[in-house]
C-alpha positions as CSV (number, residue, x, y, z in Angstrom):
1,M,16.6,-21.1,4.8
2,L,13.4,-19.5,3.5
3,V,10.5,-21.9,3.6
4,P,7.0,-20.8,2.5
5,I,3.6,-21.7,3.6
6,T,1.3,-21.3,0.6
7,R,-2.3,-22.1,-0.5
8,G,-1.0,-23.8,-3.9
9,P,1.8,-25.5,-5.2
10,L,5.1,-23.5,-5.7
11,L,5.0,-24.8,-9.6
12,G,1.9,-22.3,-9.7
13,Y,3.1,-18.7,-10.8
14,Y,0.7,-17.1,-8.8
15,H,1.4,-19.0,-5.7
16,F,5.2,-18.6,-6.3
17,L,5.4,-15.1,-7.1
18,L,3.2,-13.8,-4.5
19,G,3.7,-16.7,-1.9
20,Y,7.5,-17.1,-2.0
21,F,9.3,-14.9,-4.4
22,V,7.8,-11.6,-2.9
23,P,8.6,-12.4,0.7
24,A,11.8,-14.0,-0.1
25,Y,12.3,-10.7,-1.8
26,W,11.1,-8.5,1.0
27,H,12.9,-10.7,3.7
28,M,16.5,-10.3,1.6
29,L,15.9,-6.5,1.6
30,Q,15.4,-6.5,5.4
31,N,18.6,-8.9,6.1
32,P,21.1,-7.8,3.3
33,N,24.0,-9.3,5.3
34,T,22.4,-12.9,5.6
35,E,23.2,-15.9,3.4
36,H,19.9,-17.5,2.4
37,V,18.9,-20.9,1.4
38,L,15.6,-21.2,-1.0
39,L,13.8,-24.2,-2.3
40,Q,13.7,-25.5,-5.7
41,C,10.6,-24.6,-7.6
42,G,11.2,-25.9,-10.9
43,P,10.5,-23.6,-14.1
44,M,10.2,-20.8,-11.4
45,D,13.8,-20.8,-10.6
46,K,14.4,-18.5,-13.3
47,W,13.1,-15.6,-11.1
48,F,16.0,-16.3,-8.3
49,E,18.2,-14.2,-10.2
50,W,15.9,-11.1,-9.9
51,L,16.1,-11.2,-6.0
52,P,18.1,-8.5,-4.1
53,Q,21.0,-11.2,-3.6
54,K,21.9,-14.7,-5.0
55,P,20.8,-17.5,-3.1
56,A,23.9,-19.3,-1.3
57,Q,22.1,-22.5,-2.1
58,T,19.0,-24.2,-3.2
59,M,17.7,-27.3,-2.2
60,D,15.1,-29.9,-3.2
61,A,11.6,-28.8,-2.0
62,V,10.7,-32.0,-0.3
63,E,14.0,-32.0,1.6
64,G,13.5,-28.5,2.6
65,L,10.1,-28.8,4.1
66,Q,11.4,-31.9,5.9
67,T,14.2,-29.8,7.2
68,A,11.8,-27.2,8.3
69,Y,9.5,-29.6,9.9
70,R,12.0,-31.4,11.9
71,A,13.1,-27.9,13.1
72,R,9.9,-26.6,14.3
73,K,10.5,-26.6,18.0
74,R,14.4,-25.7,18.0
75,G,14.3,-23.2,15.0
76,F,17.3,-24.7,13.2
77,A,18.5,-28.1,11.7
78,R,21.4,-29.2,10.1
79,G,22.8,-25.4,10.4
80,F,19.8,-24.0,8.6
81,V,17.5,-21.1,10.7
82,I,14.5,-21.8,9.5
83,E,11.9,-18.7,8.7
84,T,8.7,-19.3,7.5
85,F,6.1,-17.0,6.0
86,T,2.4,-17.4,6.4
87,D,-0.2,-16.8,3.8
88,W,1.5,-14.4,1.8
89,D,-0.3,-15.4,-1.1
90,L,-3.8,-15.3,0.8
91,Y,-5.4,-12.1,-1.1
92,R,-7.4,-11.2,2.2
93,N,-3.9,-10.4,3.9
94,F,-2.4,-8.3,1.0
95,S,-3.2,-5.0,3.2
96,Q,-0.7,-6.3,5.7
97,R,2.0,-7.1,3.5
98,P,4.8,-4.8,1.5
99,L,3.5,-5.6,-1.6
100,S,3.8,-2.0,-3.2
101,E,7.3,-1.5,-1.4
102,V,8.4,-4.8,-3.4
103,S,6.9,-3.7,-6.4
104,E,8.7,-0.1,-6.3
105,H,11.7,-1.7,-5.6
106,I,11.8,-4.0,-8.5
107,R,10.6,-1.4,-10.9
108,G,13.4,0.9,-9.7
109,R,16.2,-1.5,-10.2
110,F,15.3,-2.9,-13.3
111,V,12.9,-0.5,-15.3
112,P,14.3,2.3,-17.3
113,P,12.4,5.4,-17.2
114,H,9.4,5.7,-19.8
115,E,8.1,9.1,-20.9
116,P,5.2,8.8,-23.3
117,K,5.1,10.8,-26.4
118,P,2.3,12.9,-27.4
119,G,0.0,10.8,-29.5
120,D,0.9,7.5,-28.2
121,K,-1.7,5.1,-28.3
122,P,-2.5,3.6,-24.5
123,K,-0.1,0.4,-24.1
124,A,-2.1,-2.8,-23.6
125,V,-0.6,-5.9,-22.4
126,V,-2.8,-9.1,-23.4
127,L,-2.1,-12.3,-21.3
128,I,-2.1,-15.3,-23.5
129,R,-1.7,-18.9,-22.2
130,D,-0.1,-20.8,-25.1
131,H,3.0,-22.5,-23.7
132,V,3.6,-24.9,-20.9
133,P,7.0,-25.5,-19.5
134,D,8.5,-29.3,-20.3
135,A,8.8,-29.7,-16.7
136,L,4.9,-29.2,-16.2
137,T,3.5,-31.0,-19.2
138,Q,3.6,-34.3,-17.8
139,H,2.7,-33.1,-14.5
140,P,0.7,-36.3,-12.8
141,T,-2.1,-34.5,-11.0
142,R,-2.5,-30.8,-12.1
143,E,-3.2,-29.1,-15.3
144,F,-1.3,-25.9,-16.6
145,G,-1.8,-23.2,-19.2
146,P,-4.4,-23.7,-21.8
147,A,-5.5,-27.2,-20.5
148,K,-6.6,-25.5,-17.2
149,R,-8.6,-22.6,-18.5
150,N,-8.6,-20.5,-21.8
151,I,-9.8,-17.9,-24.1
152,P,-9.3,-19.5,-27.3
153,N,-9.9,-16.6,-29.7
154,L,-7.8,-13.9,-27.4
155,K,-4.8,-13.4,-30.0
156,T,-7.7,-12.6,-32.5
157,V,-9.4,-10.0,-30.1
158,A,-6.4,-8.8,-29.2
159,K,-5.4,-7.8,-32.7
160,S,-9.0,-5.8,-33.1
161,L,-7.9,-3.6,-30.3
162,E,-5.0,-2.2,-32.0
163,K,-7.2,0.4,-33.1
164,H,-7.2,2.1,-29.9
165,F,-4.0,0.5,-28.1
166,S,-0.7,-0.2,-28.5
167,V,-0.8,-4.1,-27.9
168,E,1.4,-6.5,-26.7
169,L,0.8,-10.2,-26.2
170,L,2.6,-12.0,-23.0
171,D,3.0,-15.6,-22.3
172,G,4.7,-15.4,-19.0
173,S,5.8,-19.3,-19.3
174,A,7.5,-18.4,-22.6
175,K,9.2,-15.2,-21.4
176,T,12.2,-14.4,-19.0
177,P,11.4,-12.5,-15.9
178,E,13.2,-9.5,-17.5
179,E,10.9,-9.7,-20.4
180,T,7.7,-10.0,-18.1
181,V,8.7,-7.1,-16.1
182,A,9.7,-5.2,-19.0
183,A,6.4,-5.6,-20.8
184,C,4.5,-4.7,-17.7
185,S,6.7,-1.7,-16.4
186,N,5.2,0.7,-18.8
187,A,1.7,-0.6,-19.3
188,D,-1.6,1.4,-19.1
189,L,-3.7,-1.8,-19.0
190,L,-2.8,-5.7,-18.3
191,I,-5.9,-7.7,-19.9
192,G,-6.5,-11.5,-19.1
193,Q,-8.6,-14.3,-18.3
194,H,-8.4,-14.8,-14.4
195,G,-5.4,-16.9,-13.6
196,A,-1.8,-16.6,-12.3
197,G,-0.8,-14.2,-15.1
198,L,-2.6,-11.3,-13.5
199,A,-0.2,-11.5,-10.6
200,N,2.1,-9.7,-13.1
201,A,0.3,-6.7,-11.8
202,L,3.0,-6.5,-9.3
203,F,5.2,-5.0,-12.1
204,L,2.6,-2.3,-13.4
205,P,3.1,1.2,-12.7
206,P,0.9,2.9,-10.4
207,G,-2.6,4.2,-12.0
208,A,-2.4,1.5,-14.4
209,Q,-5.7,-0.7,-14.9
210,V,-6.0,-4.3,-14.4
211,I,-8.8,-6.0,-16.6
212,E,-10.0,-9.5,-15.4
213,I,-12.0,-11.6,-17.7
214,G,-14.0,-14.4,-16.4
215,W,-17.2,-16.5,-16.6
216,N,-18.7,-15.7,-13.2
217,P,-21.7,-13.1,-13.3
218,V,-20.6,-9.4,-12.3
219,G,-21.3,-9.0,-8.8
220,S,-21.1,-12.7,-7.8
221,N,-17.6,-13.3,-8.7
222,P,-16.1,-15.3,-5.8
223,L,-12.4,-14.8,-6.7
224,G,-11.0,-11.6,-5.1
225,H,-7.2,-12.2,-5.6
226,F,-6.6,-9.4,-8.2
227,E,-9.3,-7.1,-7.0
228,A,-6.9,-6.8,-3.6
229,L,-3.7,-7.1,-5.1
230,S,-4.5,-4.3,-7.7
231,A,-5.9,-2.0,-4.5
232,E,-2.8,-2.5,-2.4
233,L,-0.6,-1.6,-5.6
234,G,-2.6,1.7,-6.4
235,L,-3.8,0.1,-9.5
236,G,-7.6,0.2,-11.0
237,W,-9.5,-2.9,-11.6
238,K,-12.3,-4.2,-13.4
239,Y,-13.9,-7.5,-13.7
240,L,-15.7,-8.3,-17.1
241,A,-18.0,-11.4,-17.4
242,L,-17.3,-12.1,-21.2
243,Q,-17.3,-15.8,-21.1
244,E,-19.8,-18.6,-20.9
245,D,-17.4,-21.0,-19.1
246,Q,-13.7,-21.5,-18.6
247,F,-12.8,-22.5,-22.2
248,A,-15.4,-20.0,-24.1
249,P,-14.4,-17.5,-26.6
250,I,-15.2,-13.6,-25.9
251,S,-16.6,-11.0,-28.2
252,A,-13.9,-8.5,-29.3
253,E,-16.9,-6.0,-29.9
254,D,-17.9,-6.2,-26.2
255,L,-14.3,-6.3,-25.0
256,E,-13.6,-3.0,-27.0
257,R,-17.0,-1.4,-25.8
258,E,-15.9,-2.2,-22.2
259,L,-12.3,-1.1,-22.3
260,L,-13.2,2.2,-23.9
261,A,-16.0,2.9,-21.5
262,Y,-13.7,2.2,-18.7
263,T,-10.6,4.0,-19.7
264,D,-12.8,7.2,-20.7
265,S,-14.7,7.3,-17.4
266,P,-13.1,8.9,-14.1
267,R,-11.8,6.5,-11.2
């Protein structure tokens, strides 16, 4: 049984992807002849089909955590051996985790080779936050999607970028894992507001760029999640303080100017 210890709920994409999916993926790679039991994670369960092997069983998360707690001294309970992962989603520990190996393995298994053609525009994947799965809409204690934070004019801004980039909008909550990985696997830029969607950097090819938009002033952004993730994956990263607050619109001209200056500059 694989039981995560994460710094947030498994219903959240960031904590699920980096705190449970990635360590489960790595553990299965290292133990290919072992049967694994996974905790049920609501809308995130769709990602289990992308693991190196199909889980032998999935278990209600509360029951699984209770089983792990009761087994803490003996190491097993009800026939399950307990394996815990500590702080895989804590960005300060990213350099100690095999994130790049998992990224490479996923892209090697599922992503067809992509050869850019002369004259192709750089591909920019723009993360939007319109969709909230039905299972999360009525969540009693947490907000998801645009209710949590949002750039309300991002679709319009993305349209303006088409002069210089091949733009694809991506709302991961409305896409299958296959569609999400396919969109990111040949992207040159992943652009989005600070939030879980930027964890899709895991599926970018090495050398791609992550553009994180936020509301904290440059130089005082206290959130290092995606800077650390990008560094571990061999990606570029830039933080742009283009919002006045978590729900403010951004200037299309400002974003375009920042992107062109960044993509033209040596790194």
